[in-house]
KETIVEX-914713 format. One line per 4 residues: number of its first residue (from 1); for each residue x, y, z of N, C-alpha, C. Coordinates in nm, 3 decimals. Example, Ala and Ser with C-alpha at 12.3 -4.5 7.8 and 13.67 -1.06 7.14 Angstrom:
BEGIN
1 = 1.319 -0.569 0.780 1.230 -0.450 0.780 1.320 -0.330 0.780  1.285 -0.225 0.708 1.367 -0.106 0.714 1.290 0.003 0.787
REM end
This chain:
BEGIN
1 = -21.977 6.746 5.931 -21.934 6.804 5.805 -21.872 6.693 5.720  -21.909 6.688 5.594 -21.852 6.589 5.503 -21.711 6.628 5.463  -21.639 6.531 5.409 -21.497 6.549 5.377 -21.471 6.527 5.229  -21.384 6.612 5.175 -21.331 6.597 5.039 -21.180 6.599 5.050
5 = -21.117 6.488 5.015 -20.972 6.478 5.015 -20.924 6.488 4.871  -20.834 6.581 4.844 -20.780 6.602 4.711 -20.632 6.567 4.710  -20.592 6.483 4.616 -20.451 6.453 4.596 -20.408 6.516 4.466  -20.304 6.595 4.472 -20.256 6.666 4.354 -20.105 6.682 4.365
9 = -20.046 6.738 4.262 -19.902 6.764 4.265 -19.833 6.718 4.139  -19.705 6.698 4.154 -19.619 6.664 4.041 -19.657 6.529 3.979  -19.621 6.515 3.853 -19.637 6.387 3.784 -19.544 6.283 3.847  -19.587 6.158 3.842 -19.504 6.044 3.883 -19.468 6.045 4.032
13 = -19.558 6.098 4.114 -19.534 6.101 4.259 -19.609 5.991 4.332  -19.688 5.913 4.261 -19.763 5.805 4.325 -19.900 5.846 4.375  -19.954 5.952 4.318 -20.086 6.002 4.361 -20.195 5.897 4.346  -20.199 5.830 4.233 -20.305 5.730 4.209 -20.294 5.614 4.306
17 = -20.174 5.565 4.325 -20.155 5.453 4.418 -20.191 5.494 4.560  -20.148 5.614 4.602 -20.177 5.659 4.738 -20.326 5.683 4.757  -20.392 5.737 4.654 -20.537 5.759 4.666 -20.610 5.626 4.684  -20.563 5.521 4.617 -20.625 5.389 4.634 -20.602 5.335 4.775
21 = -20.482 5.357 4.828 -20.452 5.315 4.966 -20.543 5.388 5.064  -20.558 5.519 5.045 -20.641 5.599 5.135 -20.789 5.564 5.121  -20.832 5.534 5.000 -20.970 5.493 4.977 -21.003 5.368 5.058  -20.912 5.274 5.056 -20.932 5.150 5.132 -20.923 5.177 5.282
25 = -20.826 5.256 5.323 -20.805 5.285 5.466 -20.928 5.351 5.529  -20.991 5.443 5.455 -21.103 5.520 5.510 -21.239 5.475 5.457  -21.239 5.373 5.373 -21.364 5.322 5.315 -21.443 5.434 5.247  -21.372 5.506 5.160 -21.429 5.621 5.089 -21.402 5.602 4.940
29 = -21.500 5.636 4.858 -21.482 5.627 4.713 -21.374 5.723 4.666  -21.305 5.681 4.561 -21.203 5.765 4.499 -21.226 5.767 4.349  -21.208 5.884 4.289 -21.209 5.898 4.144 -21.075 5.956 4.103  -21.010 5.886 4.008 -20.877 5.924 3.963 -20.886 5.970 3.818
33 = -20.828 6.086 3.793 -20.835 6.144 3.659 -20.784 6.046 3.552  -20.670 5.984 3.578 -20.612 5.895 3.477 -20.706 5.781 3.441  -20.770 5.722 3.540 -20.861 5.610 3.514 -20.981 5.652 3.431  -21.037 5.768 3.464 -21.152 5.819 3.388 -21.110 5.850 3.245
37 = -20.994 5.914 3.230 -20.947 5.950 3.097 -20.920 5.826 3.011  -20.872 5.719 3.074 -20.849 5.595 3.000 -20.979 5.538 2.944  -21.084 5.541 3.024 -21.215 5.493 2.976 -21.262 5.579 2.860  -21.249 5.709 2.873 -21.290 5.799 2.765 -21.206 5.775 2.640
41 = -21.077 5.757 2.658 -20.989 5.731 2.544 -21.026 5.603 2.471  -21.060 5.499 2.548 -21.100 5.371 2.488 -21.236 5.382 2.419  -21.325 5.463 2.475 -21.461 5.471 2.424 -21.474 5.571 2.309  -21.420 5.689 2.329 -21.433 5.797 2.231 -21.317 5.796 2.133
45 = -21.199 5.768 2.185 -21.079 5.768 2.104 -21.021 5.907 2.087  -20.904 5.912 2.027 -20.838 6.039 1.995 -20.732 6.009 1.890  -20.702 6.109 1.809 -20.603 6.089 1.704 -20.486 6.186 1.713  -20.497 6.287 1.800 -20.389 6.385 1.811 -20.390 6.449 1.950
49 = -20.292 6.532 1.976 -20.278 6.594 2.108 -20.397 6.683 2.141  -20.448 6.755 2.043 -20.562 6.844 2.067 -20.684 6.765 2.116  -20.713 6.654 2.052 -20.824 6.569 2.095 -20.797 6.510 2.233  -20.672 6.477 2.259 -20.635 6.423 2.390 -20.659 6.528 2.499
53 = -20.625 6.652 2.471 -20.649 6.760 2.568 -20.798 6.779 2.594  -20.879 6.759 2.491 -21.025 6.766 2.511 -21.072 6.655 2.603  -21.013 6.536 2.589 -21.046 6.427 2.681 -21.011 6.466 2.825  -20.899 6.533 2.842 -20.860 6.579 2.977 -20.962 6.677 3.032
57 = -21.008 6.769 2.948 -21.107 6.868 2.994 -21.238 6.800 3.032  -21.281 6.705 2.951 -21.405 6.632 2.981 -21.388 6.550 3.109  -21.271 6.493 3.127 -21.243 6.416 3.248 -21.261 6.503 3.372  -21.207 6.623 3.369 -21.222 6.713 3.484 -21.369 6.745 3.507
61 = -21.443 6.774 3.401 -21.585 6.806 3.417 -21.661 6.687 3.476  -21.624 6.567 3.436 -21.687 6.447 3.495 -21.655 6.436 3.643  -21.532 6.466 3.680 -21.495 6.461 3.822 -21.576 6.563 3.903  -21.594 6.682 3.848 -21.675 6.783 3.915 -21.820 6.738 3.926
65 = -21.871 6.678 3.820 -22.007 6.627 3.821 -22.023 6.517 3.927  -21.928 6.426 3.932 -21.935 6.318 4.031 -21.931 6.373 4.172  -21.847 6.472 4.197 -21.844 6.534 4.329 -21.979 6.598 4.360  -22.036 6.665 4.262 -22.168 6.727 4.280 -22.272 6.622 4.319
69 = -22.269 6.507 4.254 -22.363 6.400 4.285 -22.338 6.344 4.426  -22.213 6.333 4.464 -22.182 6.284 4.598 -22.229 6.382 4.705  -22.227 6.512 4.675 -22.274 6.609 4.774 -22.423 6.590 4.802  -22.498 6.548 4.702 -22.642 6.524 4.722 -22.666 6.406 4.816
73 = -22.570 6.317 4.823 -22.581 6.199 4.909 -22.511 6.219 5.044  -22.451 6.337 5.061 -22.373 6.365 5.183 -22.265 6.259 5.204  -22.194 6.227 5.096 -22.089 6.125 5.101 -21.951 6.190 5.094  -21.859 6.135 5.171 -21.720 6.176 5.162 -21.663 6.126 5.029
77 = -21.555 6.190 4.985 -21.499 6.153 4.855 -21.351 6.188 4.850  -21.277 6.110 4.771 -21.138 6.138 4.739 -21.129 6.160 4.589  -21.065 6.269 4.548 -21.040 6.296 4.406 -20.890 6.310 4.386  -20.840 6.250 4.279 -20.697 6.254 4.250 -20.674 6.301 4.108
81 = -20.589 6.401 4.094 -20.551 6.455 3.963 -20.435 6.551 3.984  -20.371 6.591 3.877 -20.275 6.701 3.888 -20.354 6.830 3.864  -20.436 6.865 3.964 -20.526 6.980 3.954 -20.448 7.110 3.936  -20.505 7.197 3.853 -20.453 7.333 3.840 -20.529 7.424 3.936
85 = -20.475 7.541 3.961 -20.533 7.634 4.058 -20.681 7.662 4.030  -20.715 7.691 3.905 -20.854 7.722 3.871 -20.946 7.603 3.897  -20.896 7.483 3.873 -20.976 7.362 3.899 -20.998 7.344 4.050  -20.893 7.367 4.127 -20.906 7.358 4.273 -21.004 7.462 4.325
89 = -20.999 7.581 4.269 -21.091 7.686 4.313 -21.236 7.645 4.288  -21.263 7.581 4.176 -21.399 7.532 4.149 -21.440 7.427 4.251  -21.348 7.338 4.284 -21.378 7.236 4.384 -21.400 7.298 4.522  -21.318 7.397 4.558 -21.335 7.466 4.686 -21.472 7.533 4.694
93 = -21.514 7.597 4.585 -21.646 7.663 4.582 -21.758 7.561 4.602  -21.750 7.451 4.530 -21.852 7.346 4.543 -21.852 7.289 4.685  -21.733 7.270 4.740 -21.722 7.214 4.875 -21.784 7.309 4.977  -21.752 7.437 4.967 -21.806 7.535 5.062 -21.958 7.543 5.052
97 = -22.009 7.542 4.930 -22.154 7.552 4.908 -22.228 7.430 4.962  -22.158 7.319 4.977 -22.223 7.194 5.020 -22.173 7.146 5.156  -22.107 7.235 5.230 -22.064 7.206 5.367 -21.964 7.090 5.373  -21.863 7.094 5.284 -21.757 6.995 5.284 -21.628 7.059 5.334
101 = -21.559 6.987 5.420 -21.425 7.026 5.461 -21.327 6.965 5.361  -21.226 7.043 5.323 -21.131 6.999 5.220 -20.990 6.990 5.278  -20.922 6.882 5.244 -20.780 6.868 5.271 -20.712 6.835 5.139  -20.602 6.906 5.111 -20.525 6.883 4.990 -20.392 6.819 5.028
105 = -20.363 6.707 4.966 -20.231 6.645 4.978 -20.155 6.683 4.852  -20.049 6.761 4.869 -19.972 6.815 4.757 -19.839 6.739 4.750  -19.826 6.655 4.648 -19.708 6.570 4.635 -19.605 6.635 4.543  -19.483 6.645 4.595 -19.372 6.706 4.522 -19.252 6.612 4.527
109 = -19.162 6.631 4.431 -19.041 6.550 4.431 -18.932 6.612 4.348  -18.814 6.555 4.359 -18.699 6.597 4.281 -18.726 6.564 4.134  -18.700 6.661 4.048 -18.733 6.644 3.906 -18.661 6.526 3.841  -18.536 6.504 3.875 -18.463 6.392 3.816 -18.525 6.258 3.855
113 = -18.560 6.245 3.982 -18.624 6.122 4.030 -18.759 6.102 3.963  -18.838 6.209 3.958 -18.972 6.198 3.900 -18.966 6.167 3.751  -18.871 6.227 3.680 -18.861 6.201 3.536 -18.822 6.056 3.510  -18.730 6.003 3.588 -18.693 5.861 3.572 -18.814 5.771 3.596
117 = -18.891 5.804 3.699 -19.013 5.729 3.729 -19.113 5.740 3.613  -19.127 5.861 3.562 -19.218 5.887 3.451 -19.179 5.801 3.330  -19.050 5.801 3.298 -19.002 5.721 3.183 -19.023 5.572 3.208  -18.999 5.527 3.329 -19.021 5.386 3.360 -19.167 5.348 3.339
121 = -19.256 5.433 3.387 -19.400 5.408 3.368 -19.434 5.404 3.220  -19.377 5.497 3.147 -19.409 5.512 3.006 -19.360 5.393 2.923  -19.240 5.347 2.952 -19.178 5.245 2.868 -19.184 5.103 2.924  -19.199 5.088 3.055 -19.189 4.955 3.115 -19.316 4.907 3.184
125 = -19.414 4.993 3.199 -19.534 4.954 3.273 -19.659 4.953 3.186  -19.641 4.941 3.056 -19.755 4.931 2.965 -19.855 5.044 2.988  -19.804 5.166 2.991 -19.885 5.285 3.015 -19.992 5.297 2.907  -20.111 5.335 2.947 -20.223 5.350 2.854 -20.190 5.456 2.749
129 = -20.226 5.433 2.621 -20.194 5.528 2.514 -20.246 5.670 2.537  -20.352 5.685 2.615 -20.409 5.817 2.637 -20.310 5.908 2.712  -20.210 5.847 2.778 -20.112 5.925 2.854 -19.982 5.946 2.777  -19.978 5.905 2.653 -19.852 5.907 2.579 -19.848 6.009 2.467
133 = -19.940 6.103 2.466 -19.944 6.198 2.354 -19.865 6.326 2.382  -19.785 6.326 2.488 -19.706 6.444 2.521 -19.561 6.422 2.481  -19.482 6.525 2.500 -19.337 6.513 2.479 -19.264 6.521 2.613  -19.333 6.480 2.720 -19.274 6.492 2.853 -19.166 6.388 2.879
137 = -19.144 6.297 2.784 -19.032 6.206 2.796 -18.899 6.280 2.777  -18.905 6.397 2.717 -18.788 6.484 2.703 -18.774 6.562 2.834  -18.660 6.549 2.901 -18.646 6.605 3.035 -18.679 6.753 3.041  -18.631 6.832 2.947 -18.657 6.977 2.952 -18.805 7.008 2.943
141 = -18.880 6.932 2.866 -19.025 6.951 2.856 -19.092 6.913 2.989  -19.048 6.801 3.046 -19.099 6.756 3.176 -19.072 6.863 3.282  -18.949 6.911 3.286 -18.909 7.013 3.383 -18.993 7.139 3.367  -19.008 7.186 3.244 -19.087 7.307 3.219 -19.232 7.289 3.263
145 = -19.289 7.173 3.235 -19.427 7.145 3.274 -19.443 7.149 3.425  -19.355 7.079 3.495 -19.362 7.073 3.642 -19.338 7.211 3.702  -19.235 7.280 3.656 -19.204 7.411 3.713 -19.316 7.511 3.689  -19.379 7.503 3.575 -19.494 7.591 3.546 -19.609 7.561 3.642
149 = -19.637 7.434 3.663 -19.745 7.396 3.755 -19.714 7.438 3.897  -19.589 7.430 3.936 -19.549 7.466 4.073 -19.565 7.616 4.100  -19.569 7.697 3.997 -19.587 7.842 4.016 -19.728 7.877 4.062  -19.821 7.786 4.040 -19.959 7.809 4.082 -19.970 7.787 4.232
153 = -20.010 7.891 4.303 -20.022 7.882 4.448 -20.143 7.798 4.485  -20.123 7.705 4.577 -20.230 7.618 4.624 -20.275 7.670 4.761  -20.398 7.717 4.768 -20.453 7.771 4.892 -20.524 7.662 4.970  -20.563 7.698 5.092 -20.646 7.610 5.172 -20.565 7.525 5.269
157 = -20.628 7.419 5.315 -20.570 7.325 5.410 -20.485 7.226 5.330  -20.353 7.249 5.329 -20.263 7.174 5.241 -20.153 7.107 5.323  -20.130 6.980 5.294 -20.014 6.909 5.348 -19.923 6.879 5.230  -19.802 6.935 5.234 -19.706 6.907 5.128 -19.626 6.782 5.164
161 = -19.611 6.695 5.066 -19.549 6.564 5.087 -19.430 6.548 4.994  -19.317 6.504 5.051 -19.200 6.472 4.971 -19.219 6.331 4.915  -19.228 6.323 4.783 -19.255 6.195 4.717 -19.133 6.144 4.640  -19.014 6.178 4.689 -18.893 6.125 4.624 -18.887 5.973 4.633
165 = -18.945 5.919 4.738 -18.965 5.774 4.745 -19.107 5.754 4.795  -19.149 5.630 4.804 -19.289 5.604 4.840 -19.307 5.575 4.989  -19.206 5.606 5.069 -19.216 5.586 5.214 -19.330 5.668 5.274  -19.365 5.779 5.211 -19.474 5.863 5.263 -19.605 5.785 5.271
169 = -19.621 5.684 5.187 -19.748 5.610 5.183 -19.773 5.529 5.310  -19.670 5.507 5.388 -19.685 5.435 5.516 -19.632 5.518 5.633  -19.602 5.645 5.611 -19.548 5.732 5.715 -19.653 5.756 5.824  -19.623 5.713 5.946 -19.720 5.720 6.055 -19.760 5.862 6.089
173 = -19.666 5.955 6.083 -19.697 6.095 6.115 -19.793 6.154 6.010  -19.766 6.128 5.884 -19.854 6.176 5.778 -19.992 6.112 5.789  -19.996 5.981 5.806 -20.125 5.913 5.817 -20.204 5.960 5.938  -20.135 5.996 6.047 -20.204 6.049 6.165 -20.271 6.182 6.133
177 = -20.204 6.266 6.053 -20.264 6.394 6.013 -20.388 6.371 5.926  -20.380 6.273 5.838 -20.494 6.243 5.751 -20.606 6.179 5.834  -20.570 6.092 5.928 -20.669 6.034 6.020 -20.744 6.145 6.092  -20.670 6.245 6.138 -20.731 6.357 6.211 -20.833 6.429 6.123
181 = -20.799 6.447 5.996 -20.893 6.510 5.901 -21.023 6.430 5.895  -21.012 6.297 5.893 -21.131 6.211 5.886 -21.200 6.196 6.021  -21.141 6.256 6.125 -21.203 6.249 6.257 -21.176 6.120 6.330  -21.065 6.057 6.299 -21.029 5.929 6.363 -20.924 5.950 6.472
REM end
């Protein structure tokens, strides 16, 4: 049975970095929503939040398309995004129809820690403009966004990860669970 590993959860939890680590560890391709959206933003452009949200929607559709193409090749895949419940359900349906086993890594963290990380990324790490069209730099907006997303129940084979620090990325117990998913 082929494998689909999904990384999702709160903003600023290190999902993209961890997905790259796992891609290398398991020699499996990874597609990250932020990276795809950056290419679209550079190519198509956007002038306001509404257009930026359309880029996000197209990014998700591209990720679904790429997964569909990988199923034709019987290839394992890692996808990383802050998936919403409806998006996960679409991925689960595609996975079931194509005989893929799914594991979800759900990254969560303390809102104060995550917001500080988010601001650091935004102001000190030369964050791509496609990620700067929100008002999530305001703590109450960030909190509302995260708390709203957390209300969506995540079904399936899920490992919840505390991402208050990045120690989880080298945690032997966690990596052993992920190894088991890959059949190692």
